[in-house]
CHARMM-style PDB file with segment names, atoms N, HN, CA, C and O in Angstrom:
ATOM      1  N   ARG     1       7.186  16.161  -3.598  1.00  0.00      PROA
ATOM      2  CA  ARG     1       8.420  16.250  -2.842  1.00  0.00      PROA
ATOM      3  C   ARG     1       8.869  14.884  -2.346  1.00  0.00      PROA
ATOM      4  O   ARG     1      10.065  14.592  -2.317  1.00  0.00      PROA
ATOM      5  N   LEU     2       7.930  14.062  -1.962  1.00  0.00      PROA
ATOM      6  HN  LEU     2       6.959  14.299  -1.986  1.00  0.00      PROA
ATOM      7  CA  LEU     2       8.291  12.744  -1.465  1.00  0.00      PROA
ATOM      8  C   LEU     2       9.003  11.933  -2.537  1.00  0.00      PROA
ATOM      9  O   LEU     2       9.997  11.264  -2.252  1.00  0.00      PROA
ATOM     10  N   SER     3       8.512  11.987  -3.744  1.00  0.00      PROA
ATOM     11  HN  SER     3       7.705  12.530  -3.975  1.00  0.00      PROA
ATOM     12  CA  SER     3       9.143  11.255  -4.840  1.00  0.00      PROA
ATOM     13  C   SER     3      10.586  11.707  -5.040  1.00  0.00      PROA
ATOM     14  O   SER     3      11.477  10.883  -5.250  1.00  0.00      PROA
ATOM     15  N   ALA     4      10.811  12.995  -4.974  1.00  0.00      PROA
ATOM     16  HN  ALA     4      10.087  13.664  -4.803  1.00  0.00      PROA
ATOM     17  CA  ALA     4      12.148  13.547  -5.177  1.00  0.00      PROA
ATOM     18  C   ALA     4      13.079  13.259  -4.009  1.00  0.00      PROA
ATOM     19  O   ALA     4      14.298  13.315  -4.170  1.00  0.00      PROA
ATOM     20  N   SER     5      12.536  12.953  -2.846  1.00  0.00      PROA
ATOM     21  HN  SER     5      11.545  12.907  -2.715  1.00  0.00      PROA
ATOM     22  CA  SER     5      13.354  12.750  -1.652  1.00  0.00      PROA
ATOM     23  C   SER     5      14.112  11.421  -1.658  1.00  0.00      PROA
ATOM     24  O   SER     5      15.118  11.277  -0.963  1.00  0.00      PROA
ATOM     25  N   GLY     6      13.635  10.457  -2.438  1.00  0.00      PROA
ATOM     26  HN  GLY     6      12.818  10.574  -3.003  1.00  0.00      PROA
ATOM     27  CA  GLY     6      14.265   9.153  -2.449  1.00  0.00      PROA
ATOM     28  C   GLY     6      13.837   8.241  -1.306  1.00  0.00      PROA
ATOM     29  O   GLY     6      14.350   7.129  -1.179  1.00  0.00      PROA
ATOM     30  N   VAL     7      12.914   8.692  -0.482  1.00  0.00      PROA
ATOM     31  HN  VAL     7      12.498   9.595  -0.585  1.00  0.00      PROA
ATOM     32  CA  VAL     7      12.405   7.871   0.616  1.00  0.00      PROA
ATOM     33  C   VAL     7      11.544   6.761   0.025  1.00  0.00      PROA
ATOM     34  O   VAL     7      10.642   7.036  -0.766  1.00  0.00      PROA
ATOM     35  N   PRO     8      11.810   5.513   0.397  1.00  0.00      PROA
ATOM     36  CA  PRO     8      11.005   4.410  -0.132  1.00  0.00      PROA
ATOM     37  C   PRO     8       9.551   4.509   0.330  1.00  0.00      PROA
ATOM     38  O   PRO     8       9.269   4.903   1.462  1.00  0.00      PROA
ATOM     39  N   VAL     9       8.651   4.149  -0.557  1.00  0.00      PROA
ATOM     40  HN  VAL     9       8.880   3.829  -1.476  1.00  0.00      PROA
ATOM     41  CA  VAL     9       7.214   4.229  -0.263  1.00  0.00      PROA
ATOM     42  C   VAL     9       6.556   2.893  -0.589  1.00  0.00      PROA
ATOM     43  O   VAL     9       6.750   2.335  -1.669  1.00  0.00      PROA
ATOM     44  N   MET    10       5.777   2.394   0.360  1.00  0.00      PROA
ATOM     45  HN  MET    10       5.619   2.847   1.238  1.00  0.00      PROA
ATOM     46  CA  MET    10       4.926   1.232   0.118  1.00  0.00      PROA
ATOM     47  C   MET    10       3.516   1.621   0.531  1.00  0.00      PROA
ATOM     48  O   MET    10       3.320   2.248   1.573  1.00  0.00      PROA
ATOM     49  N   ALA    11       2.538   1.251  -0.281  1.00  0.00      PROA
ATOM     50  HN  ALA    11       2.698   0.742  -1.127  1.00  0.00      PROA
ATOM     51  CA  ALA    11       1.137   1.490   0.039  1.00  0.00      PROA
ATOM     52  C   ALA    11       0.359   0.218  -0.263  1.00  0.00      PROA
ATOM     53  O   ALA    11       0.483  -0.360  -1.343  1.00  0.00      PROA
ATOM     54  N   ILE    12      -0.444  -0.207   0.707  1.00  0.00      PROA
ATOM     55  HN  ILE    12      -0.545   0.263   1.584  1.00  0.00      PROA
ATOM     56  CA  ILE    12      -1.252  -1.405   0.533  1.00  0.00      PROA
ATOM     57  C   ILE    12      -2.716  -0.989   0.621  1.00  0.00      PROA
ATOM     58  O   ILE    12      -3.149  -0.406   1.615  1.00  0.00      PROA
ATOM     59  N   TYR    13      -3.457  -1.289  -0.410  1.00  0.00      PROA
ATOM     60  HN  TYR    13      -3.105  -1.762  -1.218  1.00  0.00      PROA
ATOM     61  CA  TYR    13      -4.862  -0.905  -0.496  1.00  0.00      PROA
ATOM     62  C   TYR    13      -5.747  -2.138  -0.459  1.00  0.00      PROA
ATOM     63  O   TYR    13      -5.394  -3.197  -0.979  1.00  0.00      PROA
ATOM     64  N   GLY    14      -6.901  -1.977   0.166  1.00  0.00      PROA
ATOM     65  HN  GLY    14      -7.187  -1.116   0.588  1.00  0.00      PROA
ATOM     66  CA  GLY    14      -7.953  -2.968   0.065  1.00  0.00      PROA
ATOM     67  C   GLY    14      -8.895  -2.539  -1.053  1.00  0.00      PROA
ATOM     68  O   GLY    14      -9.377  -1.406  -1.056  1.00  0.00      PROA
ATOM     69  N   ARG    15      -9.156  -3.413  -1.982  1.00  0.00      PROA
ATOM     70  HN  ARG    15      -8.765  -4.333  -1.980  1.00  0.00      PROA
ATOM     71  CA  ARG    15      -9.987  -3.043  -3.130  1.00  0.00      PROA
ATOM     72  C   ARG    15     -11.370  -2.543  -2.701  1.00  0.00      PROA
ATOM     73  O   ARG    15     -11.966  -1.716  -3.391  1.00  0.00      PROA
ATOM     74  N   ASP    16     -11.886  -3.034  -1.570  1.00  0.00      PROA
ATOM     75  HN  ASP    16     -11.402  -3.705  -1.009  1.00  0.00      PROA
ATOM     76  CA  ASP    16     -13.233  -2.672  -1.119  1.00  0.00      PROA
ATOM     77  C   ASP    16     -13.228  -1.685   0.047  1.00  0.00      PROA
ATOM     78  O   ASP    16     -14.229  -1.562   0.752  1.00  0.00      PROA
ATOM     79  N   ASP    17     -12.124  -0.988   0.255  1.00  0.00      PROA
ATOM     80  HN  ASP    17     -11.310  -1.088  -0.318  1.00  0.00      PROA
ATOM     81  CA  ASP    17     -11.998  -0.048   1.371  1.00  0.00      PROA
ATOM     82  C   ASP    17     -12.853   1.191   1.116  1.00  0.00      PROA
ATOM     83  O   ASP    17     -12.630   1.894   0.130  1.00  0.00      PROA
ATOM     84  N   PRO    18     -13.834   1.475   1.991  1.00  0.00      PROA
ATOM     85  CA  PRO    18     -14.662   2.664   1.803  1.00  0.00      PROA
ATOM     86  C   PRO    18     -14.000   3.936   2.351  1.00  0.00      PROA
ATOM     87  O   PRO    18     -14.489   5.038   2.100  1.00  0.00      PROA
ATOM     88  N   THR    19     -12.898   3.798   3.093  1.00  0.00      PROA
ATOM     89  HN  THR    19     -12.501   2.903   3.297  1.00  0.00      PROA
ATOM     90  CA  THR    19     -12.224   4.942   3.713  1.00  0.00      PROA
ATOM     91  C   THR    19     -11.112   5.484   2.831  1.00  0.00      PROA
ATOM     92  O   THR    19     -11.071   6.678   2.537  1.00  0.00      PROA
ATOM     93  N   VAL    20     -10.210   4.607   2.409  1.00  0.00      PROA
ATOM     94  HN  VAL    20     -10.243   3.636   2.648  1.00  0.00      PROA
ATOM     95  CA  VAL    20      -9.114   4.981   1.505  1.00  0.00      PROA
ATOM     96  C   VAL    20      -9.400   4.272   0.188  1.00  0.00      PROA
ATOM     97  O   VAL    20      -9.129   3.080   0.039  1.00  0.00      PROA
ATOM     98  N   LEU    21      -9.936   5.002  -0.742  1.00  0.00      PROA
ATOM     99  HN  LEU    21     -10.155   5.970  -0.621  1.00  0.00      PROA
ATOM    100  CA  LEU    21     -10.405   4.405  -1.986  1.00  0.00      PROA
ATOM    101  C   LEU    21      -9.261   3.869  -2.838  1.00  0.00      PROA
ATOM    102  O   LEU    21      -8.221   4.511  -2.987  1.00  0.00      PROA
ATOM    103  N   VAL    22      -9.473   2.685  -3.389  1.00  0.00      PROA
ATOM    104  HN  VAL    22     -10.318   2.164  -3.268  1.00  0.00      PROA
ATOM    105  CA  VAL    22      -8.457   2.050  -4.218  1.00  0.00      PROA
ATOM    106  C   VAL    22      -8.146   2.896  -5.451  1.00  0.00      PROA
ATOM    107  O   VAL    22      -7.068   2.761  -6.031  1.00  0.00      PROA
ATOM    108  N   SER    23      -9.049   3.743  -5.850  1.00  0.00      PROA
ATOM    109  HN  SER    23      -9.925   3.852  -5.379  1.00  0.00      PROA
ATOM    110  CA  SER    23      -8.784   4.619  -6.995  1.00  0.00      PROA
ATOM    111  C   SER    23      -7.609   5.564  -6.726  1.00  0.00      PROA
ATOM    112  O   SER    23      -6.989   6.059  -7.667  1.00  0.00      PROA
ATOM    113  N   SER    24      -7.303   5.815  -5.466  1.00  0.00      PROA
ATOM    114  HN  SER    24      -7.807   5.413  -4.702  1.00  0.00      PROA
ATOM    115  CA  SER    24      -6.161   6.681  -5.155  1.00  0.00      PROA
ATOM    116  C   SER    24      -4.830   5.965  -5.381  1.00  0.00      PROA
ATOM    117  O   SER    24      -3.790   6.622  -5.441  1.00  0.00      PROA
ATOM    118  N   ALA    25      -4.835   4.649  -5.508  1.00  0.00      PROA
ATOM    119  HN  ALA    25      -5.679   4.116  -5.460  1.00  0.00      PROA
ATOM    120  CA  ALA    25      -3.610   3.896  -5.770  1.00  0.00      PROA
ATOM    121  C   ALA    25      -3.005   4.303  -7.114  1.00  0.00      PROA
ATOM    122  O   ALA    25      -1.789   4.455  -7.233  1.00  0.00      PROA
ATOM    123  N   GLU    26      -3.840   4.476  -8.099  1.00  0.00      PROA
ATOM    124  HN  GLU    26      -4.828   4.353  -8.002  1.00  0.00      PROA
ATOM    125  CA  GLU    26      -3.369   4.883  -9.424  1.00  0.00      PROA
ATOM    126  C   GLU    26      -2.727   6.261  -9.372  1.00  0.00      PROA
ATOM    127  O   GLU    26      -1.699   6.498 -10.007  1.00  0.00      PROA
ATOM    128  N   ARG    27      -3.326   7.155  -8.627  1.00  0.00      PROA
ATOM    129  HN  ARG    27      -4.161   6.962  -8.111  1.00  0.00      PROA
ATOM    130  CA  ARG    27      -2.764   8.505  -8.496  1.00  0.00      PROA
ATOM    131  C   ARG    27      -1.436   8.471  -7.762  1.00  0.00      PROA
ATOM    132  O   ARG    27      -0.487   9.146  -8.162  1.00  0.00      PROA
ATOM    133  N   LEU    28      -1.360   7.683  -6.683  1.00  0.00      PROA
ATOM    134  HN  LEU    28      -2.131   7.135  -6.359  1.00  0.00      PROA
ATOM    135  CA  LEU    28      -0.106   7.554  -5.947  1.00  0.00      PROA
ATOM    136  C   LEU    28       0.986   7.015  -6.857  1.00  0.00      PROA
ATOM    137  O   LEU    28       2.103   7.532  -6.856  1.00  0.00      PROA
ATOM    138  N   GLN    29       0.678   5.988  -7.628  1.00  0.00      PROA
ATOM    139  HN  GLN    29      -0.229   5.568  -7.628  1.00  0.00      PROA
ATOM    140  CA  GLN    29       1.662   5.391  -8.537  1.00  0.00      PROA
ATOM    141  C   GLN    29       2.112   6.395  -9.589  1.00  0.00      PROA
ATOM    142  O   GLN    29       3.278   6.398  -9.984  1.00  0.00      PROA
ATOM    143  N   ALA    30       1.202   7.243 -10.046  1.00  0.00      PROA
ATOM    144  HN  ALA    30       0.255   7.240  -9.726  1.00  0.00      PROA
ATOM    145  CA  ALA    30       1.573   8.267 -11.029  1.00  0.00      PROA
ATOM    146  C   ALA    30       2.482   9.326 -10.415  1.00  0.00      PROA
ATOM    147  O   ALA    30       3.411   9.807 -11.064  1.00  0.00      PROA
ATOM    148  N   LEU    31       2.209   9.688  -9.157  1.00  0.00      PROA
ATOM    149  HN  LEU    31       1.455   9.297  -8.630  1.00  0.00      PROA
ATOM    150  CA  LEU    31       3.005  10.723  -8.494  1.00  0.00      PROA
ATOM    151  C   LEU    31       4.354  10.197  -8.005  1.00  0.00      PROA
ATOM    152  O   LEU    31       5.345  10.927  -7.983  1.00  0.00      PROA
ATOM    153  N   ILE    32       4.381   8.916  -7.612  1.00  0.00      PROA
ATOM    154  HN  ILE    32       3.576   8.322  -7.630  1.00  0.00      PROA
ATOM    155  CA  ILE    32       5.607   8.302  -7.106  1.00  0.00      PROA
ATOM    156  C   ILE    32       5.792   6.968  -7.843  1.00  0.00      PROA
ATOM    157  O   ILE    32       5.459   5.909  -7.311  1.00  0.00      PROA
ATOM    158  N   PRO    33       6.318   7.026  -9.052  1.00  0.00      PROA
ATOM    159  CA  PRO    33       6.412   5.818  -9.875  1.00  0.00      PROA
ATOM    160  C   PRO    33       7.191   4.676  -9.232  1.00  0.00      PROA
ATOM    161  O   PRO    33       6.920   3.509  -9.517  1.00  0.00      PROA
ATOM    162  N   GLU    34       8.152   4.993  -8.370  1.00  0.00      PROA
ATOM    163  HN  GLU    34       8.372   5.941  -8.138  1.00  0.00      PROA
ATOM    164  CA  GLU    34       8.960   3.958  -7.740  1.00  0.00      PROA
ATOM    165  C   GLU    34       8.292   3.342  -6.503  1.00  0.00      PROA
ATOM    166  O   GLU    34       8.845   2.432  -5.885  1.00  0.00      PROA
ATOM    167  N   ALA    35       7.110   3.836  -6.147  1.00  0.00      PROA
ATOM    168  HN  ALA    35       6.660   4.575  -6.649  1.00  0.00      PROA
ATOM    169  CA  ALA    35       6.390   3.307  -4.986  1.00  0.00      PROA
ATOM    170  C   ALA    35       5.986   1.851  -5.220  1.00  0.00      PROA
ATOM    171  O   ALA    35       5.647   1.450  -6.333  1.00  0.00      PROA
ATOM    172  N   ASP    36       6.031   1.089  -4.152  1.00  0.00      PROA
ATOM    173  HN  ASP    36       6.306   1.415  -3.248  1.00  0.00      PROA
ATOM    174  CA  ASP    36       5.568  -0.300  -4.166  1.00  0.00      PROA
ATOM    175  C   ASP    36       4.099  -0.273  -3.750  1.00  0.00      PROA
ATOM    176  O   ASP    36       3.785  -0.178  -2.563  1.00  0.00      PROA
ATOM    177  N   VAL    37       3.215  -0.358  -4.718  1.00  0.00      PROA
ATOM    178  HN  VAL    37       3.470  -0.435  -5.682  1.00  0.00      PROA
ATOM    179  CA  VAL    37       1.774  -0.277  -4.470  1.00  0.00      PROA
ATOM    180  C   VAL    37       1.172  -1.668  -4.641  1.00  0.00      PROA
ATOM    181  O   VAL    37       1.330  -2.308  -5.680  1.00  0.00      PROA
ATOM    182  N   ARG    38       0.480  -2.118  -3.600  1.00  0.00      PROA
ATOM    183  HN  ARG    38       0.351  -1.598  -2.756  1.00  0.00      PROA
ATOM    184  CA  ARG    38      -0.137  -3.448  -3.635  1.00  0.00      PROA
ATOM    185  C   ARG    38      -1.621  -3.300  -3.320  1.00  0.00      PROA
ATOM    186  O   ARG    38      -2.019  -2.479  -2.494  1.00  0.00      PROA
ATOM    187  N   ILE    39      -2.430  -4.114  -3.996  1.00  0.00      PROA
ATOM    188  HN  ILE    39      -2.106  -4.782  -4.667  1.00  0.00      PROA
ATOM    189  CA  ILE    39      -3.878  -4.068  -3.818  1.00  0.00      PROA
ATOM    190  C   ILE    39      -4.376  -5.459  -3.486  1.00  0.00      PROA
ATOM    191  O   ILE    39      -4.099  -6.419  -4.206  1.00  0.00      PROA
ATOM    192  N   LEU    40      -5.109  -5.560  -2.395  1.00  0.00      PROA
ATOM    193  HN  LEU    40      -5.334  -4.780  -1.810  1.00  0.00      PROA
ATOM    194  CA  LEU    40      -5.690  -6.838  -1.982  1.00  0.00      PROA
ATOM    195  C   LEU    40      -7.153  -6.890  -2.402  1.00  0.00      PROA
ATOM    196  O   LEU    40      -7.938  -6.010  -2.045  1.00  0.00      PROA
ATOM    197  N   ASP    41      -7.513  -7.905  -3.146  1.00  0.00      PROA
ATOM    198  HN  ASP    41      -6.876  -8.619  -3.436  1.00  0.00      PROA
ATOM    199  CA  ASP    41      -8.907  -8.112  -3.519  1.00  0.00      PROA
ATOM    200  C   ASP    41      -9.710  -8.565  -2.303  1.00  0.00      PROA
ATOM    201  O   ASP    41      -9.168  -9.158  -1.370  1.00  0.00      PROA
ATOM    202  N   ASN    42     -10.994  -8.279  -2.330  1.00  0.00      PROA
ATOM    203  HN  ASN    42     -11.434  -7.797  -3.088  1.00  0.00      PROA
ATOM    204  CA  ASN    42     -11.903  -8.670  -1.249  1.00  0.00      PROA
ATOM    205  C   ASN    42     -11.400  -8.216   0.110  1.00  0.00      PROA
ATOM    206  O   ASN    42     -11.455  -8.966   1.085  1.00  0.00      PROA
ATOM    207  N   ALA    43     -10.910  -6.986   0.171  1.00  0.00      PROA
ATOM    208  HN  ALA    43     -10.865  -6.376  -0.621  1.00  0.00      PROA
ATOM    209  CA  ALA    43     -10.356  -6.445   1.411  1.00  0.00      PROA
ATOM    210  C   ALA    43     -10.853  -5.029   1.625  1.00  0.00      PROA
ATOM    211  O   ALA    43     -11.008  -4.256   0.680  1.00  0.00      PROA
ATOM    212  N   GLY    44     -11.096  -4.707   2.878  1.00  0.00      PROA
ATOM    213  HN  GLY    44     -10.970  -5.335   3.646  1.00  0.00      PROA
ATOM    214  CA  GLY    44     -11.546  -3.372   3.242  1.00  0.00      PROA
ATOM    215  C   GLY    44     -10.437  -2.590   3.920  1.00  0.00      PROA
ATOM    216  O   GLY    44      -9.288  -2.595   3.479  1.00  0.00      PROA
ATOM    217  N   HSD    45     -10.808  -1.916   5.005  1.00  0.00      PROA
ATOM    218  HN  HSD    45     -11.741  -1.912   5.363  1.00  0.00      PROA
ATOM    219  CA  HSD    45      -9.875  -1.081   5.761  1.00  0.00      PROA
ATOM    220  C   HSD    45      -9.311  -1.906   6.917  1.00  0.00      PROA
ATOM    221  O   HSD    45      -9.899  -2.926   7.277  1.00  0.00      PROA
ATOM    222  N   GLY    46      -8.212  -1.502   7.494  1.00  0.00      PROA
ATOM    223  HN  GLY    46      -7.735  -0.673   7.201  1.00  0.00      PROA
ATOM    224  CA  GLY    46      -7.626  -2.225   8.620  1.00  0.00      PROA
ATOM    225  C   GLY    46      -6.925  -3.495   8.192  1.00  0.00      PROA
ATOM    226  O   GLY    46      -7.041  -4.531   8.846  1.00  0.00      PROA
ATOM    227  N   LEU    47      -6.203  -3.411   7.100  1.00  0.00      PROA
ATOM    228  HN  LEU    47      -6.109  -2.569   6.569  1.00  0.00      PROA
ATOM    229  CA  LEU    47      -5.590  -4.599   6.505  1.00  0.00      PROA
ATOM    230  C   LEU    47      -4.553  -5.264   7.401  1.00  0.00      PROA
ATOM    231  O   LEU    47      -4.363  -6.478   7.332  1.00  0.00      PROA
ATOM    232  N   ASN    48      -3.883  -4.482   8.238  1.00  0.00      PROA
ATOM    233  HN  ASN    48      -4.037  -3.496   8.294  1.00  0.00      PROA
ATOM    234  CA  ASN    48      -2.830  -5.074   9.060  1.00  0.00      PROA
ATOM    235  C   ASN    48      -3.362  -6.037  10.116  1.00  0.00      PROA
ATOM    236  O   ASN    48      -2.597  -6.839  10.651  1.00  0.00      PROA
ATOM    237  N   TYR    49      -4.641  -5.977  10.424  1.00  0.00      PROA
ATOM    238  HN  TYR    49      -5.263  -5.325   9.989  1.00  0.00      PROA
ATOM    239  CA  TYR    49      -5.195  -6.973  11.340  1.00  0.00      PROA
ATOM    240  C   TYR    49      -6.249  -7.846  10.672  1.00  0.00      PROA
ATOM    241  O   TYR    49      -6.402  -9.005  11.056  1.00  0.00      PROA
ATOM    242  N   GLN    50      -6.980  -7.333   9.690  1.00  0.00      PROA
ATOM    243  HN  GLN    50      -6.856  -6.391   9.378  1.00  0.00      PROA
ATOM    244  CA  GLN    50      -7.982  -8.156   9.014  1.00  0.00      PROA
ATOM    245  C   GLN    50      -7.349  -9.152   8.037  1.00  0.00      PROA
ATOM    246  O   GLN    50      -7.858 -10.256   7.846  1.00  0.00      PROA
ATOM    247  N   ARG    51      -6.253  -8.754   7.433  1.00  0.00      PROA
ATOM    248  HN  ARG    51      -5.840  -7.857   7.588  1.00  0.00      PROA
ATOM    249  CA  ARG    51      -5.567  -9.613   6.440  1.00  0.00      PROA
ATOM    250  C   ARG    51      -4.091  -9.762   6.830  1.00  0.00      PROA
ATOM    251  O   ARG    51      -3.208  -9.755   5.972  1.00  0.00      PROA
ATOM    252  N   HSD    52      -3.841  -9.895   8.125  1.00  0.00      PROA
ATOM    253  HN  HSD    52      -4.558  -9.900   8.822  1.00  0.00      PROA
ATOM    254  CA  HSD    52      -2.477  -9.897   8.651  1.00  0.00      PROA
ATOM    255  C   HSD    52      -1.603 -11.010   8.086  1.00  0.00      PROA
ATOM    256  O   HSD    52      -0.390 -10.831   7.978  1.00  0.00      PROA
ATOM    257  N   THR    53      -2.176 -12.143   7.727  1.00  0.00      PROA
ATOM    258  HN  THR    53      -3.162 -12.288   7.815  1.00  0.00      PROA
ATOM    259  CA  THR    53      -1.345 -13.234   7.209  1.00  0.00      PROA
ATOM    260  C   THR    53      -0.717 -12.888   5.861  1.00  0.00      PROA
ATOM    261  O   THR    53       0.316 -13.445   5.491  1.00  0.00      PROA
ATOM    262  N   GLU    54      -1.340 -11.972   5.133  1.00  0.00      PROA
ATOM    263  HN  GLU    54      -2.179 -11.519   5.433  1.00  0.00      PROA
ATOM    264  CA  GLU    54      -0.783 -11.519   3.853  1.00  0.00      PROA
ATOM    265  C   GLU    54       0.043 -10.245   4.015  1.00  0.00      PROA
ATOM    266  O   GLU    54       1.128 -10.119   3.448  1.00  0.00      PROA
ATOM    267  N   VAL    55      -0.486  -9.307   4.796  1.00  0.00      PROA
ATOM    268  HN  VAL    55      -1.367  -9.410   5.256  1.00  0.00      PROA
ATOM    269  CA  VAL    55       0.121  -7.981   4.896  1.00  0.00      PROA
ATOM    270  C   VAL    55       1.371  -7.974   5.766  1.00  0.00      PROA
ATOM    271  O   VAL    55       2.372  -7.363   5.392  1.00  0.00      PROA
ATOM    272  N   ASN    56       1.338  -8.638   6.918  1.00  0.00      PROA
ATOM    273  HN  ASN    56       0.525  -9.135   7.223  1.00  0.00      PROA
ATOM    274  CA  ASN    56       2.474  -8.552   7.833  1.00  0.00      PROA
ATOM    275  C   ASN    56       3.785  -9.061   7.234  1.00  0.00      PROA
ATOM    276  O   ASN    56       4.820  -8.434   7.460  1.00  0.00      PROA
ATOM    277  N   PRO    57       3.794 -10.163   6.482  1.00  0.00      PROA
ATOM    278  CA  PRO    57       5.065 -10.558   5.845  1.00  0.00      PROA
ATOM    279  C   PRO    57       5.593  -9.494   4.875  1.00  0.00      PROA
ATOM    280  O   PRO    57       6.803  -9.292   4.775  1.00  0.00      PROA
ATOM    281  N   TRP    58       4.700  -8.823   4.171  1.00  0.00      PROA
ATOM    282  HN  TRP    58       3.717  -8.986   4.251  1.00  0.00      PROA
ATOM    283  CA  TRP    58       5.136  -7.739   3.284  1.00  0.00      PROA
ATOM    284  C   TRP    58       5.799  -6.629   4.089  1.00  0.00      PROA
ATOM    285  O   TRP    58       6.847  -6.111   3.702  1.00  0.00      PROA
ATOM    286  N   LEU    59       5.179  -6.266   5.212  1.00  0.00      PROA
ATOM    287  HN  LEU    59       4.328  -6.687   5.526  1.00  0.00      PROA
ATOM    288  CA  LEU    59       5.719  -5.196   6.050  1.00  0.00      PROA
ATOM    289  C   LEU    59       7.048  -5.582   6.680  1.00  0.00      PROA
ATOM    290  O   LEU    59       7.970  -4.768   6.740  1.00  0.00      PROA
ATOM    291  N   VAL    60       7.149  -6.821   7.150  1.00  0.00      PROA
ATOM    292  HN  VAL    60       6.400  -7.481   7.102  1.00  0.00      PROA
ATOM    293  CA  VAL    60       8.409  -7.283   7.737  1.00  0.00      PROA
ATOM    294  C   VAL    60       9.524  -7.226   6.695  1.00  0.00      PROA
ATOM    295  O   VAL    60      10.628  -6.764   6.983  1.00  0.00      PROA
ATOM    296  N   GLU    61       9.229  -7.697   5.487  1.00  0.00      PROA
ATOM    297  HN  GLU    61       8.332  -8.073   5.253  1.00  0.00      PROA
ATOM    298  CA  GLU    61      10.214  -7.647   4.414  1.00  0.00      PROA
ATOM    299  C   GLU    61      10.587  -6.201   4.081  1.00  0.00      PROA
ATOM    300  O   GLU    61      11.762  -5.871   3.923  1.00  0.00      PROA
ATOM    301  N   TRP    62       9.565  -5.347   3.979  1.00  0.00      PROA
ATOM    302  HN  TRP    62       8.610  -5.615   4.108  1.00  0.00      PROA
ATOM    303  CA  TRP    62       9.775  -3.938   3.620  1.00  0.00      PROA
ATOM    304  C   TRP    62      10.661  -3.231   4.633  1.00  0.00      PROA
ATOM    305  O   TRP    62      11.620  -2.556   4.257  1.00  0.00      PROA
ATOM    306  N   PHE    63      10.347  -3.379   5.913  1.00  0.00      PROA
ATOM    307  HN  PHE    63       9.568  -3.927   6.218  1.00  0.00      PROA
ATOM    308  CA  PHE    63      11.118  -2.681   6.933  1.00  0.00      PROA
ATOM    309  C   PHE    63      12.466  -3.357   7.205  1.00  0.00      PROA
ATOM    310  O   PHE    63      13.346  -2.759   7.824  1.00  0.00      PROA
ATOM    311  N   GLY    64      12.627  -4.590   6.750  1.00  0.00      PROA
ATOM    312  HN  GLY    64      11.912  -5.076   6.247  1.00  0.00      PROA
ATOM    313  CA  GLY    64      13.883  -5.294   6.949  1.00  0.00      PROA
ATOM    314  C   GLY    64      14.938  -4.964   5.918  1.00  0.00      PROA
ATOM    315  O   GLY    64      16.124  -5.221   6.126  1.00  0.00      PROA
ATOM    316  N   ASP    65      14.504  -4.390   4.800  1.00  0.00      PROA
ATOM    317  HN  ASP    65      13.541  -4.181   4.632  1.00  0.00      PROA
ATOM    318  CA  ASP    65      15.455  -4.061   3.733  1.00  0.00      PROA
ATOM    319  C   ASP    65      16.302  -2.864   4.085  1.00  0.00      PROA
ATOM    320  OT1 ASP    65      17.152  -2.456   3.294  1.00  0.00      PROA
TER     321      ASP     65
END
């Protein structure tokens, strides 16, 4: 339903996240092909504070559009 709604979707995954597995990124992309899916290498969970120098500019850009 989300894909059909036209609501923009961005998902940022940490490749080494034990909570939200990076393998789910492929499934999300298949279900919502227009989703902006990004994967950070050498990253776990809590990306917005652990990798804020990379993630926050993406979020600012995303929410600014």
